[in-house]
MDTraj code that builds the backbone (N, CA, C; nanometers):
import mdtraj as md
import numpy as np

residues = "MET CYS ARG ARG LEU VAL VAL PHE ALA SER SER TRP ALA VAL LEU PHE ALA GLN ALA PRO ALA ALA LYS ARG PRO GLU ALA ARG SER LYS GLN GLN ILE LEU PHE THR ALA GLY GLY LEU ARG ASP GLY GLU PRO ILE PRO LYS ARG PHE ALA CYS ASP GLY ALA ALA VAL SER LEU PRO LEU SER TRP SER GLY GLU PRO GLU GLY THR GLN SER PHE ALA LEU ILE MET ASP ASP PRO ASP ALA ARG ASP PHE THR HIS TRP LEU LEU TRP ASP ILE PRO ALA SER VAL HIS SER VAL MET ALA GLY ALA GLU PRO ASP GLY ALA SER GLY ILE ASN ASP PHE GLY LYS PRO GLY TYR GLY ALA PRO CYS PRO PRO GLU GLY SER GLY SER HIS PHE TYR THR PHE ARG PHE PHE ALA LEU ASP VAL PRO SER LEU GLY ILE LYS ALA ARG SER HIS ARG ASP VAL LEU ASP LYS ALA LEU LYS LYS HIS ILE LEU GLY LYS VAL GLU TYR ARG LEU GLN TYR ARG ARG".split()
xyz = np.array([
    [0.0825, -0.1192, 0.0000],
    [0.0000, 0.0000, 0.0000],
    [0.0867, 0.1253, 0.0000],
    [0.1891, 0.1260, 0.0837],
    [0.2767, 0.2421, 0.0946],
    [0.3482, 0.2661, -0.0381],
    [0.3919, 0.1564, -0.1037],
    [0.4620, 0.1686, -0.2308],
    [0.3700, 0.2288, -0.3381],
    [0.2412, 0.1878, -0.3403],
    [0.1455, 0.2435, -0.4364],
    [0.1264, 0.3930, -0.4129],
    [0.1211, 0.4337, -0.2865],
    [0.1043, 0.5747, -0.2528],
    [0.2228, 0.6556, -0.3036],
    [0.3433, 0.6045, -0.2864],
    [0.4636, 0.6737, -0.3335],
    [0.4608, 0.6855, -0.4855],
    [0.4246, 0.5776, -0.5562],
    [0.4177, 0.5802, -0.7013],
    [0.3116, 0.6800, -0.7462],
    [0.1942, 0.6792, -0.6809],
    [0.0880, 0.7732, -0.7160],
    [0.1340, 0.9171, -0.6937],
    [0.1938, 0.9450, -0.5787],
    [0.2405, 1.0802, -0.5474],
    [0.3471, 1.1240, -0.6461],
    [0.4378, 1.0345, -0.6815],
    [0.5433, 1.0682, -0.7774],
    [0.4829, 1.0969, -0.9139],
    [0.3867, 1.0162, -0.9562],
    [0.3220, 1.0370, -1.0861],
    [0.2497, 1.1711, -1.0889],
    [0.1804, 1.2027, -0.9811],
    [0.1089, 1.3296, -0.9729],
    [0.2072, 1.4461, -0.9804],
    [0.3194, 1.4354, -0.9105],
    [0.4195, 1.5424, -0.9103],
    [0.4762, 1.5632, -1.0507],
    [0.5014, 1.4550, -1.1254],
    [0.5529, 1.4672, -1.2618],
    [0.4483, 1.5330, -1.3512],
    [0.3232, 1.4908, -1.3406],
    [0.2167, 1.5511, -1.4213],
    [0.1997, 1.6989, -1.3880],
    [0.2037, 1.7310, -1.2604],
    [0.1867, 1.8698, -1.2184],
    [0.3019, 1.9549, -1.2717],
    [0.4228, 1.9049, -1.2669],
    [0.5395, 1.9798, -1.3141],
    [0.5326, 2.0040, -1.4640],
    [0.4637, 1.9164, -1.5366],
    [0.4540, 1.9318, -1.6808],
    [0.3317, 2.0133, -1.7228],
    [0.2484, 2.0517, -1.6276],
    [0.1276, 2.1287, -1.6606],
    [0.1670, 2.2662, -1.7141],
    [0.0861, 2.3223, -1.8022],
    [0.1159, 2.4557, -1.8528],
    [0.1241, 2.5554, -1.7379],
    [0.2112, 2.6546, -1.7511],
    [0.2336, 2.7527, -1.6447],
    [0.1054, 2.8221, -1.6027],
    [0.0160, 2.8480, -1.6940],
    [-0.1068, 2.9199, -1.6622],
    [-0.1966, 2.8414, -1.5679],
    [-0.1802, 2.7095, -1.5630],
    [-0.2677, 2.6283, -1.4794],
    [-0.2074, 2.5975, -1.3441],
    [-0.0783, 2.6294, -1.3254],
    [-0.0142, 2.6043, -1.1972],
    [-0.0452, 2.7174, -1.1007],
    [-0.0610, 2.6847, -0.9712],
    [-0.0837, 2.7923, -0.8750],
    [0.0379, 2.8833, -0.8685],
    [0.0137, 3.0122, -0.8512],
    [0.1240, 3.1075, -0.8423],
    [0.1792, 3.1092, -0.7011],
    [0.3088, 3.1278, -0.6912],
    [0.3721, 3.1467, -0.5620],
    [0.3757, 3.2975, -0.5384],
    [0.2952, 3.3439, -0.4483],
    [0.2877, 3.4873, -0.4213],
    [0.3405, 3.5155, -0.2821],
    [0.3977, 3.6309, -0.2693],
    [0.4442, 3.6776, -0.1403],
    [0.3234, 3.7026, -0.0501],
    [0.3374, 3.6728, 0.0747],
    [0.2301, 3.6975, 0.1707],
    [0.2474, 3.8365, 0.2334],
    [0.3122, 3.9267, 0.1602],
    [0.3328, 4.0624, 0.2087],
    [0.1977, 4.1236, 0.2460],
    [0.1944, 4.1870, 0.3619],
    [0.0689, 4.2419, 0.4118],
    [0.0777, 4.3933, 0.4219],
    [-0.0274, 4.4595, 0.3759],
    [-0.0368, 4.6036, 0.3905],
    [-0.0670, 4.6334, 0.5374],
    [0.0073, 4.7255, 0.5942],
    [-0.0182, 4.7694, 0.7306],
    [-0.0968, 4.8992, 0.7222],
    [-0.2105, 4.9062, 0.7886],
    [-0.2999, 5.0212, 0.7810],
    [-0.3487, 5.0555, 0.9212],
    [-0.3579, 5.1845, 0.9489],
    [-0.4149, 5.2282, 1.0753],
    [-0.4926, 5.3573, 1.0552],
    [-0.5957, 5.3738, 1.1356],
    [-0.6759, 5.4959, 1.1370],
    [-0.6701, 5.5505, 1.2796],
    [-0.6260, 5.6732, 1.2925],
    [-0.6174, 5.7357, 1.4239],
    [-0.5161, 5.6720, 1.5166],
    [-0.4266, 5.5884, 1.4619],
    [-0.3294, 5.5193, 1.5454],
    [-0.3933, 5.4136, 1.6347],
    [-0.5180, 5.3802, 1.6069],
    [-0.5916, 5.2840, 1.6881],
    [-0.5686, 5.1418, 1.6391],
    [-0.5757, 5.0488, 1.7313],
    [-0.5658, 4.9081, 1.6942],
    [-0.7003, 4.8589, 1.6444],
    [-0.6964, 4.7566, 1.5618],
    [-0.8167, 4.6939, 1.5092],
    [-0.9133, 4.6631, 1.6234],
    [-1.0403, 4.7069, 1.6088],
    [-1.1432, 4.6784, 1.7073],
    [-1.1614, 4.7837, 1.8148],
    [-1.0694, 4.8790, 1.8252],
    [-1.0798, 4.9807, 1.9303],
    [-1.1898, 5.0826, 1.8998],
    [-1.2355, 5.1552, 2.0026],
    [-1.3387, 5.2566, 1.9818],
    [-1.2838, 5.3821, 1.9133],
    [-1.3669, 5.4417, 1.8309],
    [-1.3339, 5.5671, 1.7635],
    [-1.3552, 5.6804, 1.8640],
    [-1.2552, 5.7675, 1.8832],
    [-1.2738, 5.8806, 1.9738],
    [-1.3850, 5.9735, 1.9237],
    [-1.4552, 6.0348, 2.0177],
    [-1.5693, 6.1218, 1.9899],
    [-1.5350, 6.2316, 1.8892],
    [-1.4115, 6.2806, 1.8913],
    [-1.3682, 6.3878, 1.7997],
    [-1.3961, 6.3526, 1.6530],
    [-1.3895, 6.2239, 1.6190],
    [-1.4043, 6.1793, 1.4805],
    [-1.5468, 6.1340, 1.4474],
    [-1.6390, 6.1536, 1.5404],
    [-1.7776, 6.1106, 1.5233],
    [-1.8712, 6.2317, 1.5246],
    [-1.9980, 6.2062, 1.5008],
    [-2.0968, 6.3153, 1.4942],
    [-2.1174, 6.3832, 1.6292],
    [-2.0779, 6.3181, 1.7377],
    [-2.0911, 6.3767, 1.8705],
    [-1.9758, 6.4709, 1.9043],
    [-1.8797, 6.4787, 1.8155],
    [-1.7639, 6.5656, 1.8354],
    [-1.7482, 6.6576, 1.7160],
    [-1.6229, 6.6814, 1.6759],
    [-1.5940, 6.7713, 1.5633],
    [-1.6241, 6.7072, 1.4275],
    [-1.6420, 6.5770, 1.4244],
    [-1.6731, 6.5018, 1.3016],
    [-1.5667, 6.5180, 1.1939],
    [-1.4398, 6.5320, 1.2362],
    [-1.3307, 6.5373, 1.1388],
    [-1.2876, 6.3948, 1.1053],
    [-1.2344, 6.3777, 0.9869],
    [-1.1903, 6.2444, 0.9450],
    [-1.0694, 6.2001, 1.0266],
    [-1.0617, 6.0713, 1.0459],
    [-0.9487, 6.0145, 1.1189],
    [-0.8201, 6.0278, 1.0376],
    [-0.7061, 6.0448, 1.1055],
    [-0.5801, 6.0405, 1.0321],
    [-0.5544, 5.8956, 0.9892],
    [-0.5028, 5.8780, 0.8703],
    [-0.4753, 5.7450, 0.8162],
    [-0.3269, 5.7314, 0.7869],
    [-0.2754, 5.6102, 0.8003],
    [-0.1389, 5.5827, 0.7540],
    [-0.1300, 5.4376, 0.7109],
    [-0.0386, 5.4116, 0.6165],
    [-0.0231, 5.2767, 0.5634],
    [0.1177, 5.2576, 0.5088],
    [0.1543, 5.1312, 0.4966],
    [0.2843, 5.0920, 0.4396],
    [0.2747, 4.9457, 0.3987],
    [0.3800, 4.8981, 0.3339],
    [0.3864, 4.7568, 0.2991],
    [0.3036, 4.7156, 0.1803],
    [0.2765, 4.8105, 0.0889],
    [0.1966, 4.7766, -0.0287],
    [0.2738, 4.6828, -0.1212],
    [0.2028, 4.6032, -0.1997],
    [0.2673, 4.5097, -0.2916],
    [0.3459, 4.5829, -0.4008],
    [0.4453, 4.5154, -0.4520],
    [0.5224, 4.5683, -0.5645],
    [0.4281, 4.5925, -0.6818],
    [0.4487, 4.7019, -0.7518],
    [0.3654, 4.7344, -0.8663],
    [0.2471, 4.8239, -0.8324],
    [0.2316, 4.8598, -0.7048],
    [0.1212, 4.9471, -0.6647],
    [0.1375, 5.0836, -0.7300],
    [0.0314, 5.1305, -0.7944],
    [0.0335, 5.2612, -0.8603],
    [-0.0629, 5.3609, -0.7964],
    [-0.1575, 5.3126, -0.7169],
    [-0.2487, 5.4014, -0.6454],
    [-0.3179, 5.3224, -0.5349],
    [-0.3947, 5.3966, -0.4539],
    [-0.4684, 5.3357, -0.3435],
    [-0.6139, 5.3808, -0.3472],
    [-0.6994, 5.3045, -0.2790],
    [-0.8401, 5.3406, -0.2639],
    [-0.8851, 5.3003, -0.1236],
    [-0.9899, 5.3663, -0.0749],
    [-1.0437, 5.3389, 0.0581],
    [-1.1951, 5.3400, 0.0532],
    [-1.2536, 5.2423, 0.1216],
    [-1.3983, 5.2403, 0.1456],
    [-1.4169, 5.2244, 0.2962],
    [-1.4896, 5.3171, 0.3565],
    [-1.5250, 5.3057, 0.4986],
    [-1.6759, 5.2917, 0.5048],
    [-1.7229, 5.1851, 0.5692],
    [-1.8667, 5.1661, 0.5816],
    [-1.9039, 5.1076, 0.7162],
    [-2.0330, 5.1002, 0.7402],
    [-2.0878, 5.0463, 0.8640],
    [-2.1723, 4.9236, 0.8293],
    [-2.1143, 4.8037, 0.8406],
    [-2.1907, 4.6835, 0.8077],
    [-2.3089, 4.6603, 0.9021],
    [-2.3040, 4.7212, 1.0219],
    [-2.4155, 4.7070, 1.1154],
    [-2.5365, 4.7888, 1.0716],
    [-2.5168, 4.8763, 0.9744],
    [-2.6260, 4.9576, 0.9199],
    [-2.6378, 4.9305, 0.7695],
    [-2.6398, 4.8030, 0.7355],
    [-2.6531, 4.7585, 0.5954],
    [-2.5487, 4.8211, 0.5039],
    [-2.4224, 4.8171, 0.5471],
    [-2.3084, 4.8673, 0.4698],
    [-2.3218, 5.0153, 0.4333],
    [-2.3752, 5.0940, 0.5248],
    [-2.3877, 5.2381, 0.5051],
    [-2.2489, 5.2942, 0.4792],
    [-2.2319, 5.3619, 0.3660],
    [-2.1013, 5.4121, 0.3244],
    [-2.0721, 5.5478, 0.3890],
    [-1.9555, 5.5555, 0.4539],
    [-1.9136, 5.6781, 0.5220],
    [-1.8040, 5.7551, 0.4482],
    [-1.7229, 5.6844, 0.3689],
    [-1.6100, 5.7531, 0.3060],
    [-1.5627, 5.6715, 0.1868],
    [-1.5450, 5.7374, 0.0738],
    [-1.4913, 5.6758, -0.0475],
    [-1.3761, 5.7619, -0.0988],
    [-1.2617, 5.7010, -0.1168],
    [-1.1453, 5.7689, -0.1737],
    [-1.0824, 5.6763, -0.2768],
    [-1.0305, 5.7316, -0.3855],
    [-0.9576, 5.6517, -0.4835],
    [-0.8625, 5.7416, -0.5603],
    [-0.7789, 5.6793, -0.6416],
    [-0.6745, 5.7488, -0.7175],
    [-0.5776, 5.8228, -0.6251],
    [-0.5583, 5.7696, -0.5047],
    [-0.4577, 5.8239, -0.4135],
    [-0.3225, 5.7814, -0.4698],
    [-0.2327, 5.8759, -0.4987],
    [-0.1036, 5.8400, -0.5589],
    [-0.0233, 5.7412, -0.4726],
    [0.0520, 5.6555, -0.5378],
    [0.1325, 5.5552, -0.4683],
    [0.2380, 5.6183, -0.3780],
    [0.2735, 5.7421, -0.4026],
    [0.3739, 5.8109, -0.3200],
    [0.3162, 5.8586, -0.1867],
    [0.1860, 5.8595, -0.1719],
    [0.1206, 5.9054, -0.0489],
    [0.1038, 5.7867, 0.0461],
    [0.1405, 5.8061, 0.1737],
    [0.1284, 5.6985, 0.2727],
    [0.0615, 5.7430, 0.4025],
    [0.0045, 5.8639, 0.3999],
    [-0.0698, 5.9098, 0.5175],
    [-0.1611, 6.0257, 0.4806],
    [-0.2598, 6.0462, 0.5644],
    [-0.3545, 6.1557, 0.5500],
    [-0.3747, 6.2131, 0.6902],
    [-0.3623, 6.3419, 0.7049],
    [-0.3806, 6.4053, 0.8351],
    [-0.5286, 6.4075, 0.8733],
    [-0.5561, 6.4178, 1.0022],
    [-0.6940, 6.4282, 1.0511],
    [-0.7616, 6.5478, 0.9853],
    [-0.8833, 6.5280, 0.9401],
    [-0.9608, 6.6355, 0.8807],
    [-0.9250, 6.6675, 0.7370],
    [-0.8314, 6.5936, 0.6789],
    [-0.7874, 6.6205, 0.5415],
    [-0.8227, 6.5034, 0.4513],
    [-0.8174, 6.5294, 0.3232],
    [-0.8304, 6.4226, 0.2246],
    [-0.7067, 6.4281, 0.1362],
    [-0.6589, 6.3137, 0.0923],
    [-0.5384, 6.3106, 0.0089],
    [-0.5673, 6.3543, -0.1339],
    [-0.4594, 6.3734, -0.2103],
    [-0.4764, 6.3919, -0.3538],
    [-0.5508, 6.2696, -0.4053],
    [-0.6298, 6.2897, -0.5068],
    [-0.7090, 6.1802, -0.5620],
    [-0.8534, 6.2228, -0.5729],
    [-0.9418, 6.1266, -0.5689],
    [-1.0842, 6.1542, -0.5858],
    [-1.1617, 6.1086, -0.4628],
    [-1.2697, 6.1778, -0.4369],
    [-1.3578, 6.1465, -0.3254],
    [-1.4982, 6.1204, -0.3806],
    [-1.5636, 6.0197, -0.3252],
    [-1.6965, 5.9855, -0.3718],
    [-1.8059, 6.0361, -0.2801],
    [-1.9280, 6.0129, -0.3220],
    [-2.0458, 6.0526, -0.2456],
    [-2.0774, 5.9432, -0.1431],
    [-2.0829, 5.9824, -0.0153],
    [-2.1157, 5.8865, 0.0899],
    [-2.2682, 5.8714, 0.1000],
    [-2.3134, 5.7861, 0.1893],
    [-2.4572, 5.7633, 0.2010],
    [-2.5302, 5.8736, 0.2769],
    [-2.4583, 5.9763, 0.3198],
    [-2.5210, 6.0978, 0.3707],
    [-2.5547, 6.1911, 0.2537],
    [-2.5101, 6.1514, 0.1310],
    [-2.5358, 6.2311, 0.0116],
    [-2.4342, 6.3409, -0.0118],
    [-2.3183, 6.3319, 0.0539],
    [-2.2148, 6.4349, 0.0436],
    [-2.0816, 6.3720, 0.0066],
    [-1.9941, 6.4500, -0.0569],
    [-1.8593, 6.3983, -0.0833],
    [-1.7763, 6.4028, 0.0451],
    [-1.6759, 6.3171, 0.0520],
    [-1.5839, 6.3188, 0.1656],
    [-1.6283, 6.2306, 0.2801],
    [-1.5717, 6.2609, 0.3954],
    [-1.5911, 6.1826, 0.5173],
    [-1.7280, 6.2100, 0.5780],
    [-1.7974, 6.1043, 0.6122],
    [-1.9221, 6.1125, 0.6876],
    [-1.8980, 6.0458, 0.8216],
    [-1.8974, 6.1237, 0.9273],
    [-1.8616, 6.0739, 1.0605],
    [-1.9576, 5.9657, 1.1099],
    [-1.9044, 5.8699, 1.1875],
    [-1.9908, 5.7700, 1.2489],
    [-2.0974, 5.8380, 1.3349],
    [-2.2208, 5.7910, 1.3218],
    [-2.3323, 5.8510, 1.3942],
    [-2.4454, 5.7486, 1.4075],
    [-2.4180, 5.6360, 1.4759],
    [-2.5232, 5.5343, 1.4863],
    [-2.6387, 5.5864, 1.5713],
    [-2.7566, 5.5322, 1.5537],
    [-2.8695, 5.5743, 1.6359],
    [-2.8381, 5.5535, 1.7845],
    [-2.8779, 5.6499, 1.8660],
    [-2.8554, 5.6369, 2.0103],
    [-2.9243, 5.5117, 2.0618],
    [-2.8526, 5.4405, 2.1484],
    [-2.9082, 5.3198, 2.2082],
    [-2.9002, 5.1963, 2.1209],
    [-2.8388, 5.2073, 2.0016],
    [-2.8309, 5.0912, 1.9123],
    [-2.7088, 5.0039, 1.9393],
    [-2.6329, 5.0379, 2.0415],
    [-2.5140, 4.9601, 2.0741],
    [-2.3962, 5.0014, 1.9878],
    [-2.2881, 4.9280, 2.0005],
    [-2.1684, 4.9571, 1.9220],
    [-2.1899, 4.9198, 1.7768],
    [-2.1479, 5.0078, 1.6899],
    [-2.1437, 4.9783, 1.5468],
    [-1.9970, 4.9642, 1.5093],
    [-1.9680, 4.8676, 1.4257],
    [-1.8313, 4.8493, 1.3780],
    [-1.8187, 4.9138, 1.2413],
    [-1.7142, 4.9909, 1.2241],
    [-1.6878, 5.0619, 1.0990],
    [-1.5697, 4.9938, 1.0327],
    [-1.5926, 4.9461, 0.9115],
    [-1.4898, 4.8730, 0.8375],
    [-1.4204, 4.9658, 0.7397],
    [-1.2895, 4.9652, 0.7451],
    [-1.2057, 5.0367, 0.6500],
    [-1.1484, 4.9308, 0.5576],
    [-1.1794, 4.9388, 0.4298],
    [-1.1216, 4.8486, 0.3303],
    [-1.0246, 4.9331, 0.2493],
    [-0.8987, 4.8965, 0.2589],
    [-0.7938, 4.9742, 0.1934],
    [-0.7312, 4.8888, 0.0844],
    [-0.7211, 4.9440, -0.0363],
    [-0.6777, 4.8685, -0.1531],
    [-0.5511, 4.9266, -0.2150],
    [-0.4592, 4.8402, -0.2538],
    [-0.3444, 4.8764, -0.3373],
    [-0.3835, 4.8362, -0.4790],
    [-0.3664, 4.9290, -0.5735],
    [-0.4151, 4.9078, -0.7104],
    [-0.3026, 4.9108, -0.8127],
    [-0.3257, 4.8432, -0.9254],
    [-0.2241, 4.8316, -1.0306],
    [-0.2346, 4.9396, -1.1382],
    [-0.3150, 5.0411, -1.1160],
    [-0.3300, 5.1519, -1.2111],
    [-0.3196, 5.2845, -1.1351],
    [-0.2689, 5.3900, -1.2009],
    [-0.2616, 5.5195, -1.1324],
    [-0.3978, 5.5854, -1.1168],
    [-0.4934, 5.5487, -1.2023],
    [-0.6277, 5.6048, -1.1946],
    [-0.7297, 5.4991, -1.2350],
    [-0.8397, 5.4955, -1.1628],
    [-0.9479, 5.4022, -1.1969],
    [-1.0335, 5.4537, -1.3116],
    [-1.0142, 5.5800, -1.3500],
    [-1.0874, 5.6348, -1.4637],
    [-1.2331, 5.6632, -1.4352],
    [-1.2671, 5.6842, -1.3086],
    [-1.4048, 5.7204, -1.2757],
    [-1.4068, 5.8631, -1.2210],
    [-1.5188, 5.9290, -1.2378],
    [-1.5322, 6.0689, -1.1979],
    [-1.5346, 6.0838, -1.0464],
    [-1.4773, 6.1940, -0.9983],
    [-1.4914, 6.2300, -0.8580],
    [-1.6405, 6.2450, -0.8301],
    [-1.6794, 6.2225, -0.7067],
    [-1.8183, 6.2307, -0.6625],
    [-1.9037, 6.1139, -0.7149],
    [-1.8389, 6.0072, -0.7595],
    [-1.9130, 5.8874, -0.7991],
    [-1.9632, 5.8174, -0.6728],
    [-2.0576, 5.7273, -0.6914],
    [-2.1150, 5.6525, -0.5804],
    [-2.0436, 5.5186, -0.5629],
    [-2.0730, 5.4518, -0.4546],
    [-2.0079, 5.3268, -0.4150],
    [-2.0155, 5.2192, -0.5224],
    [-2.1295, 5.2028, -0.5873],
    [-2.1426, 5.0968, -0.6868],
    [-2.0461, 5.1166, -0.8029],
    [-2.0215, 5.2407, -0.8406],
    [-1.9279, 5.2714, -0.9493],
    [-1.7855, 5.2368, -0.9057],
    [-1.7511, 5.2731, -0.7821],
    [-1.6176, 5.2409, -0.7298],
    [-1.5997, 5.0902, -0.7176],
    [-1.6966, 5.0211, -0.6613],
    [-1.6863, 4.8747, -0.6472],
    [-1.6589, 4.8079, -0.7815],
    [-1.7296, 4.8498, -0.8838],
    [-1.7126, 4.7906, -1.0173],
    [-1.5732, 4.8207, -1.0731],
    [-1.5265, 4.9434, -1.0561],
    [-1.3950, 4.9827, -1.1078],
    [-1.2805, 4.9116, -1.0358],
    [-1.2969, 4.8832, -0.9090],
    [-1.1918, 4.8187, -0.8305],
    [-1.1659, 4.6744, -0.8720],
    [-1.2683, 4.6020, -0.9124],
    [-1.2605, 4.4572, -0.9314],
    [-1.1395, 4.4075, -1.0102],
    [-1.1004, 4.4756, -1.1149],
    [-0.9933, 4.4266, -1.2018],
    [-0.8548, 4.4772, -1.1636],
    [-0.8444, 4.5598, -1.0588],
    [-0.7173, 4.6285, -1.0350],
    [-0.6577, 4.6093, -0.8959],
    [-0.7098, 4.5201, -0.8164],
    [-0.6625, 4.5038, -0.6787],
    [-0.5378, 4.4161, -0.6728],
    [-0.4288, 4.4740, -0.6206],
    [-0.3054, 4.3990, -0.5957],
    [-0.3008, 4.3487, -0.4517],
    [-0.3602, 4.4252, -0.3629],
    [-0.3606, 4.3911, -0.2216],
    [-0.4740, 4.4631, -0.1518],
    [-0.5156, 4.4065, -0.0390],
    [-0.6287, 4.4634, 0.0346],
    [-0.6106, 4.4330, 0.1822],
    [-0.6513, 4.5272, 0.2640],
    [-0.6522, 4.5037, 0.4079],
    [-0.7846, 4.5555, 0.4627],
    [-0.8399, 4.4848, 0.5592],
    [-0.9615, 4.5294, 0.6266],
    [-0.9275, 4.5571, 0.7709],
    [-0.9862, 4.6625, 0.8220],
    [-0.9555, 4.7137, 0.9552],
    [-1.0866, 4.7631, 1.0124],
    [-1.1135, 4.7317, 1.1384],
    [-1.2432, 4.7701, 1.1965],
    [-1.2233, 4.8486, 1.3251],
    [-1.3023, 4.9534, 1.3374],
    [-1.3099, 5.0301, 1.4619],
    [-1.4565, 5.0365, 1.5002],
    [-1.4843, 5.0728, 1.6243],
    [-1.6226, 5.0775, 1.6680],
    [-1.6586, 5.2124, 1.7293],
    [-1.7885, 5.2406, 1.7292],
    [-1.8376, 5.3623, 1.7922],
    [-1.9778, 5.3342, 1.8479],
    [-2.0037, 5.3914, 1.9646],
    [-2.1337, 5.3742, 2.0311],
    [-2.1789, 5.5086, 2.0839],
    [-2.3100, 5.5354, 2.0696],
    [-2.3671, 5.6601, 2.1239],
    [-2.4553, 5.6280, 2.2419],
])
top = md.Topology()
chain = top.add_chain()
for i, resn in enumerate(residues, 1):
    res = top.add_residue(resn, chain, resSeq=i)
    for name in ("N", "CA", "C"):
        top.add_atom(name, md.element.get_by_symbol(name[0]), res)
traj = md.Trajectory(xyz[None], top)
């Protein structure tokens, strides 16, 4: 039995080695994008300053460790506890940019959030609804521009992103009123 297993495994290895390159799994680096908002760790509460109960300024962002070939970045911030309510859409952020100061937006384009406005929409869950988790999806892209207009909506950004993602990181913070 053991001898048959060795012969089978050897035969499979020879067949796999002869398979066309396009059908073989790629060996990719497990390089991970490091992303933070407000210097907070994943899962921590968002300070009031960045929410509707405070100044409602956008959180400072920073990132590093993007995959080789990255030409731009994009960000989607939403609240999955409120049916993926979109709070912030950014794209065409140049690859040379690795941070955004609090209350600022980087070079690039900003989309319309679900408050109906461009830019950052501060967390503002209904009072008494418990903690809401806000997901930041940060993307490294293989193009300098997605070719979509500023002030586009989430569905347009989602569609444009699909073919250009080199790397992605998800990060969650929470807020409660």
